[in-house]
C-alpha positions as CSV (number, residue, x, y, z in Angstrom):
1,L,27.7,65.9,4.7
2,A,29.8,62.8,5.4
3,R,31.3,62.9,1.9
4,G,31.9,66.6,2.2
5,A,33.7,66.1,5.6
6,D,35.8,63.3,4.1
7,A,36.8,65.5,1.2
8,F,37.7,68.4,3.5
9,M,39.8,66.2,5.8
10,S,41.6,64.7,2.7
11,A,42.4,68.2,1.4
12,T,43.6,69.3,4.9
13,A,45.8,66.2,5.1
14,V,47.4,67.0,1.7
15,V,48.1,70.6,2.7
16,L,49.6,69.6,6.1
17,S,51.7,66.9,4.4
18,C,53.1,69.6,2.1
19,L,53.7,72.0,4.9
20,C,55.3,69.5,7.3
21,G,57.1,67.5,4.6
22,A,59.2,70.4,3.6
23,A,60.6,70.7,7.1
24,G,63.3,68.2,6.2
25,L,64.2,69.8,2.8
26,P,67.0,72.4,2.5
27,F,65.6,75.9,2.4
28,S,66.9,78.7,0.2
29,P,65.6,82.3,0.1
30,T,65.4,82.0,-3.6
31,G,63.2,78.9,-3.4
32,R,65.8,76.7,-5.2
33,L,67.3,73.5,-3.9
34,P,71.0,72.5,-4.2
35,A,71.8,70.4,-7.3
36,R,72.6,66.7,-6.9
37,S,75.0,64.7,-8.9
38,A,73.5,61.9,-11.0
39,G,74.2,58.3,-10.2
40,V,75.2,59.0,-6.6
41,R,73.3,57.3,-3.8
42,H,71.9,59.6,-1.1
43,D,70.9,58.3,2.3
44,G,69.8,61.6,3.8
45,P,66.4,63.1,4.0
46,W,66.1,62.9,0.2
47,A,66.2,59.1,0.2
48,A,63.0,57.0,-0.1
49,P,61.8,54.9,2.8
50,P,63.4,51.4,2.9
51,L,60.1,49.8,2.0
52,L,59.8,51.8,-1.2
53,Q,63.4,51.1,-2.0
54,R,62.9,47.4,-1.7
55,R,59.7,47.5,-3.9
56,S,61.6,49.6,-6.5
57,Q,64.4,47.1,-6.6
58,R,61.9,44.2,-7.2
59,G,60.2,46.2,-9.9
60,R,56.8,45.9,-8.4
61,A,56.2,49.5,-7.6
62,R,56.4,52.8,-9.5
63,P,59.2,55.2,-8.5
64,P,58.1,57.1,-5.5
65,L,57.7,60.9,-5.6
66,L,60.6,61.6,-3.3
67,V,63.1,59.5,-5.3
68,A,62.5,61.2,-8.7
69,E,64.6,64.3,-9.2
70,D,61.7,66.3,-10.7
71,G,59.4,65.1,-7.9
72,Q,61.7,66.4,-5.3
73,W,61.9,69.8,-6.9
74,G,58.1,69.8,-7.5
75,L,57.3,68.9,-3.9
76,A,59.7,71.4,-2.4
77,M,58.4,74.2,-4.6
78,L,54.8,73.3,-3.9
79,S,55.4,73.4,-0.2
80,L,57.3,76.7,-0.4
81,R,54.7,78.3,-2.5
82,T,51.9,77.0,-0.3
83,R,53.5,78.3,2.9
84,R,54.2,81.6,1.3
85,A,50.6,81.9,0.0
86,L,49.2,80.8,3.3
87,Y,51.3,83.4,5.2
88,Q,50.3,86.2,2.9
89,A,46.6,85.2,3.2
90,L,46.6,85.0,7.0
91,E,49.0,87.9,7.9
92,P,46.4,90.7,7.2
93,L,44.0,89.1,9.6
94,D,46.3,89.5,12.5
95,K,45.1,92.6,14.4
96,G,46.9,91.9,17.7
97,D,45.3,90.7,20.9
98,F,41.5,90.5,21.1
99,R,39.9,93.8,22.0
100,W,36.3,94.7,22.8
101,E,36.3,96.9,19.7
102,F,36.1,93.7,17.6
103,L,32.6,93.1,18.9
104,V,31.5,96.5,17.4
105,P,33.5,96.7,14.1
106,W,31.3,99.6,12.9
107,N,32.7,101.8,15.8
108,N,36.0,103.6,15.2
109,K,36.7,104.8,18.7
110,T,38.3,103.1,21.7
111,L,35.7,101.8,24.1
112,T,35.6,103.1,27.7
113,T,34.7,101.0,30.7
114,L,31.1,102.2,30.4
115,D,31.0,101.3,26.7
116,K,32.3,97.8,27.4
117,F,29.6,97.3,30.1
118,V,27.0,98.4,27.5
119,V,28.4,96.0,24.9
120,C,28.5,93.1,27.3
121,S,25.0,93.7,28.6
122,T,23.6,94.1,25.1
123,F,25.3,90.9,24.1
124,I,23.9,88.9,27.0
125,G,20.4,90.5,26.7
126,L,20.3,89.8,23.0
127,S,21.4,86.2,23.5
128,F,18.6,85.5,26.0
129,T,16.0,87.3,23.9
130,L,16.8,85.0,21.0
131,Q,16.7,81.9,23.3
132,T,13.3,83.0,24.7
133,V,11.9,83.3,21.2
134,Y,13.5,80.4,19.4
135,D,14.3,77.8,22.1
136,P,12.6,78.6,25.5
137,G,13.2,75.0,26.7
138,A,17.0,75.3,26.6
139,S,18.9,75.4,29.9
140,V,19.6,78.9,31.1
141,G,22.6,77.8,33.1
142,V,24.2,76.0,30.2
143,H,23.6,79.1,28.0
144,L,25.2,81.3,30.6
145,S,28.2,79.0,30.7
146,Y,28.6,79.3,26.9
147,I,28.5,83.1,27.3
148,A,31.2,83.0,30.0
149,Q,33.2,80.7,27.9
150,F,33.0,83.1,25.0
151,F,34.3,86.0,27.1
152,S,37.1,83.7,28.6
153,Y,38.3,83.0,25.1
154,A,38.3,86.7,24.3
155,M,40.6,87.5,27.2
156,G,44.3,87.7,26.9
157,D,45.0,87.5,30.6
158,P,45.6,83.8,31.5
159,I,44.3,84.2,35.1
160,G,41.1,86.0,33.8
161,F,40.7,83.1,31.4
162,R,40.9,80.6,34.3
163,L,38.5,82.5,36.5
164,L,35.9,82.6,33.7
165,A,36.6,78.9,33.0
166,V,35.7,78.1,36.6
167,L,32.5,80.2,36.3
168,T,31.7,78.4,33.1
169,A,32.0,75.0,34.7
170,V,29.9,76.1,37.8
171,L,27.1,77.5,35.5
172,E,27.0,74.4,33.4
173,I,26.8,72.1,36.5
174,G,24.0,74.3,37.8
175,G,22.1,74.2,34.5
176,N,22.5,70.4,34.2
177,L,21.5,69.7,37.8
178,F,18.8,72.2,38.7
179,E,16.9,72.7,35.4
180,T,14.5,70.2,33.8
181,K,15.8,68.7,30.6
182,E,14.2,70.4,27.5
183,A,12.1,72.6,29.9
184,G,14.6,75.0,31.3
185,F,14.3,77.9,33.7
186,I,12.3,80.0,31.3
187,V,9.6,77.3,31.0
188,S,9.5,75.4,34.3
189,G,11.7,77.3,36.7
190,M,14.5,75.7,38.7
191,N,14.6,73.1,41.5
192,L,17.3,74.2,44.0
193,N,17.0,71.1,46.2
194,P,20.5,69.5,45.8
195,L,19.3,66.1,47.0
196,E,16.5,65.9,44.5
197,A,18.7,67.3,41.8
198,F,21.4,64.6,42.3
199,A,18.8,61.9,42.6
200,N,17.0,62.9,39.3
201,V,20.1,63.8,37.3
202,N,19.9,62.9,33.6
203,V,22.1,60.1,32.5
204,E,23.4,62.2,29.6
205,D,24.6,64.9,32.1
206,V,26.7,62.6,34.4
207,F,30.0,62.9,32.4
208,P,29.6,66.6,31.6
209,I,29.2,67.3,35.3
210,F,32.1,65.0,36.2
211,Y,34.5,66.8,33.8
212,D,33.2,70.2,34.9
213,Q,34.3,69.3,38.4
214,L,37.7,68.4,37.1
215,F,38.0,71.7,35.2
216,I,37.1,73.6,38.5
217,V,39.9,71.7,40.4
218,I,42.6,72.2,37.8
219,N,41.8,75.9,37.1
220,G,41.3,76.5,40.8
221,Y,44.8,75.1,41.5
222,Y,46.4,77.6,39.0
223,I,44.4,80.4,40.5
224,L,45.7,79.4,44.0
225,R,49.3,79.5,42.6
226,W,48.6,83.0,41.1
227,L,47.4,84.2,44.5
228,L,50.6,83.1,46.2
229,T,52.6,85.2,43.8
230,K,50.9,88.4,44.8
231,E,52.9,90.8,46.9
232,A,49.9,91.6,49.1
233,L,50.1,88.1,50.5
234,A,53.9,87.7,50.4
235,S,54.5,90.9,52.3
236,A,52.9,89.2,55.3
237,L,55.6,86.5,55.4
238,E,58.0,86.4,58.3
239,W,61.6,85.3,57.6
240,Q,64.5,84.8,59.8
241,E,67.0,87.6,60.2
242,N,69.6,86.2,57.8
243,E,66.9,85.4,55.2
244,E,65.5,89.0,55.4
245,A,69.0,90.4,55.1
246,L,69.7,88.2,52.1
247,Y,66.6,89.5,50.3
248,T,67.1,93.2,51.3
249,N,70.8,93.4,50.4
250,C,71.0,91.0,47.4
251,F,67.8,89.9,45.7
252,A,65.6,93.0,46.1
253,P,68.1,95.3,44.3
254,L,68.4,92.7,41.6
255,G,64.7,92.8,40.8
256,F,63.2,89.9,42.7
257,R,59.8,90.4,44.4
258,R,59.1,88.9,47.9
259,A,56.8,86.3,46.5
260,Q,59.4,85.1,44.0
261,F,62.2,85.1,46.6
262,S,60.0,83.1,49.0
263,R,59.9,80.3,46.5
264,L,63.6,80.5,45.8
265,L,64.3,80.4,49.5
266,K,62.8,76.9,49.8
267,L,65.4,75.6,47.4
268,S,68.4,77.2,49.1
269,T,71.0,75.7,51.5
270,F,72.7,77.9,54.1
271,A,76.2,76.8,55.1
272,C,79.2,78.1,57.1
273,S,82.8,77.5,56.3
274,A,84.8,75.9,59.1
275,E,88.2,75.6,57.4
276,G,87.8,77.5,54.2
277,D,85.3,76.0,51.7
278,V,86.2,75.9,48.0
279,L,83.1,77.1,46.2
280,T,84.4,76.9,42.6
281,V,87.5,75.5,41.0
282,Q,89.0,77.2,38.0
283,G,88.5,75.1,34.8
284,E,86.0,72.6,36.4
285,P,82.3,72.6,35.7
286,L,80.1,74.7,37.9
287,Y,76.8,73.3,39.1
288,D,75.7,75.9,41.7
289,L,75.1,79.6,42.4
290,F,76.5,81.1,45.6
291,V,75.9,84.2,47.6
292,P,78.3,85.0,50.6
293,I,76.4,86.6,53.5
294,N,79.3,87.4,55.8
295,G,83.0,87.2,55.9
296,S,85.3,87.4,52.9
297,V,85.5,85.4,49.8
298,E,88.8,85.2,47.8
299,V,88.8,85.0,44.0
300,R,92.0,83.3,42.7
301,V,93.1,83.1,39.1
302,G,96.1,80.9,38.3
303,G,96.7,80.4,42.0
304,A,97.1,84.1,42.8
305,V,94.5,86.2,44.7
306,A,92.9,88.5,42.1
307,S,90.2,90.1,44.2
308,T,88.0,89.8,47.3
309,L,84.2,89.7,47.1
310,P,82.1,91.5,49.6
311,P,79.0,89.9,51.1
312,Y,75.8,89.6,49.1
313,Q,77.5,89.3,45.7
314,L,76.5,86.5,43.3
315,V,79.1,83.9,42.5
316,G,78.7,81.9,39.3
317,E,76.1,84.0,37.6
318,A,77.9,83.8,34.2
319,S,77.9,80.0,34.3
320,L,74.2,80.1,35.3
321,L,73.3,82.3,32.3
322,E,74.9,79.8,29.9
323,N,73.1,76.9,31.7
324,L,69.7,78.6,31.4
325,Q,70.2,79.1,27.7
326,S,71.2,75.5,27.0
327,P,68.8,72.7,25.9
328,R,67.2,71.1,28.9
329,G,69.7,73.0,31.2
330,E,72.4,70.3,30.7
331,T,75.3,72.6,30.0
332,H,77.6,73.4,32.9
333,P,80.5,75.7,31.8
334,P,83.8,75.6,33.7
335,A,84.5,78.2,36.4
336,R,86.7,81.1,35.3
337,A,88.3,81.4,38.7
338,T,88.7,79.6,42.0
339,V,86.5,81.0,44.7
340,V,87.3,80.2,48.4
341,A,85.2,81.2,51.4
342,A,87.3,82.3,54.4
343,P,87.1,80.2,57.6
344,G,84.1,81.3,59.6
345,S,82.2,82.9,56.7
346,C,78.7,81.9,55.7
347,Y,77.1,81.6,52.3
348,V,74.0,80.3,50.5
349,R,73.9,77.8,47.7
350,W,71.4,77.1,45.0
351,P,71.7,74.4,42.3
352,Q,71.5,75.7,38.8
353,R,68.7,73.1,38.1
354,A,66.4,75.0,40.5
355,F,66.7,78.2,38.5
356,Y,66.2,76.3,35.2
357,E,63.0,74.6,36.5
358,L,61.6,77.9,37.8
359,Q,62.3,79.5,34.5
360,Q,60.4,76.8,32.6
361,E,57.1,77.3,34.5
362,E,54.1,78.5,32.7
363,D,52.1,81.5,33.9
364,S,55.2,82.7,35.7
365,D,57.6,85.6,35.3
366,F,60.5,83.8,37.0
367,G,62.3,83.7,33.7
368,Y,62.3,87.5,33.4
369,A,63.3,87.9,37.0
370,I,66.3,85.5,36.7
371,Q,67.5,87.1,33.5
372,L,67.2,90.6,35.1
373,M,69.1,89.4,38.2
374,I,72.0,88.1,36.0
375,A,72.1,91.2,33.8
376,R,72.2,93.6,36.7
377,T,74.9,91.5,38.5
378,L,77.1,91.4,35.4
379,S,76.6,95.1,34.8
380,E,77.6,96.0,38.3
381,K,80.7,93.8,38.1
382,L,81.7,95.4,34.8
383,S,81.2,98.9,36.2
384,A,83.3,97.9,39.3
385,A,86.1,96.5,37.0
386,R,86.2,99.7,34.9
387,L,86.3,101.8,38.1
388,S,89.1,99.7,39.4
389,Q,91.0,100.1,36.1
390,R,90.6,103.9,36.3
391,E,91.9,104.0,39.9
392,S,94.9,101.8,38.9
393,E,95.7,104.2,36.0
394,Q,95.5,107.2,38.3
395,K,97.8,105.6,40.8
396,L,100.3,104.7,38.0
397,N,100.2,108.3,36.7
398,T,100.8,109.7,40.2
399,R,103.8,107.4,40.7
400,L,105.2,108.3,37.4
401,A,104.7,112.0,38.1
402,A,106.5,111.7,41.4
403,T,109.4,109.8,39.8
404,F,109.9,112.2,37.0
405,R,109.2,115.3,39.2
406,G,106.1,116.4,37.5
407,A,107.5,116.2,33.9
408,S,106.1,113.7,31.5
409,P,108.3,110.8,30.2
410,R,108.2,112.3,26.7
411,A,109.4,115.7,27.9
412,L,112.3,114.1,29.9
413,A,113.3,112.0,26.8
414,A,113.3,115.2,24.7
415,S,115.4,117.1,27.2
416,R,117.9,114.3,27.5
417,L,118.1,114.1,23.7
418,A,118.6,117.8,23.5
419,G,121.3,117.6,26.2
420,G,123.1,114.9,24.4
421,E,123.1,116.9,21.1
422,A,124.5,119.9,22.9
423,A,127.3,117.9,24.5
424,A,128.2,116.4,21.1
425,E,128.5,119.9,19.6
426,G,130.7,121.0,22.4
427,E,133.1,118.1,21.8
428,E,133.2,118.9,18.1
429,E,134.2,122.5,18.8
430,V,137.0,121.4,21.2
């Protein structure tokens, strides 16, 4: 068995070396690599390690595989073919997320809730029947923990997985504490006295019990965070009047839930402009997102006032979008305009870093909510710009019509041209 395990590990290492080693080689859809000129030194990913180069120069080692031209082609083609064969072999096995129907492959229909209950009960009953027949002294609690662990692995819901992981740890602790070693509940029953159980705990079970307690704490913490995201709890929160107005008029229409906004609210800064605060400067990097909540905000392009933003409009969402898509959130694009809050107006500020960190969280839909917020804001501003353009065109057409007394410029030009020709003919006749 030991020799077989060593051979398996060696073969696995060779395959992984081929798969990972080709990551640094140029890839071509045809499977061919670019040709290299002979006699030219290459220091890129094709070069041998320094130690092998020194050995080769001293003549004490054979040419390494990566230095020889044929070796490079052979290794690259082997890796490419191995990856292609591995993908083609594994791809038919992908049937999507785990489903209860996988437990009854002979059944061709979709299982109902009652069918799933029957399958689950049959699985558990068959498991304990086999235990009673073949190993009655095994721990029932530990066996139940394995069954719960199996169903947790079969779940696609991360919270369901964590709930069953907690149940698994509790059942394993109960089996190790309250059942006699090698004479479990089926043989000798269970001692439910916790003091006697801790006093007589088996030495082999100390570390499993300790780690099970850690698993309960870690998974319980994530379950707690999940509960705090539920609207049923967040709807009971009481906010100040300006915070409630900010959510109702700005973030709720942009797709944020109350639970998400409550976390975002903790990272915000409310401020009021005394003499006219400059929120952004055209051409300079932008590090924050702003939302004016009262008063007026001027947008200046090239020193001239281009427009005025109403309250509860996002300022800096385009820069935030580029920041969220950059590696580690380190890109801060320059502002496209200078935005100035009028004296006496109030606004809210969030650093771009806060949105980036919330987007990176696991088991969270903050990333989707932030992207939806930016997309809706940009769509609304684009619609407003198009509407403003149509209104400007209508005003221009109205002024032109009034200037030319209802006639189009083309008709006036034609009439003037016709009048000029008639005058020329009259002069010729005279």
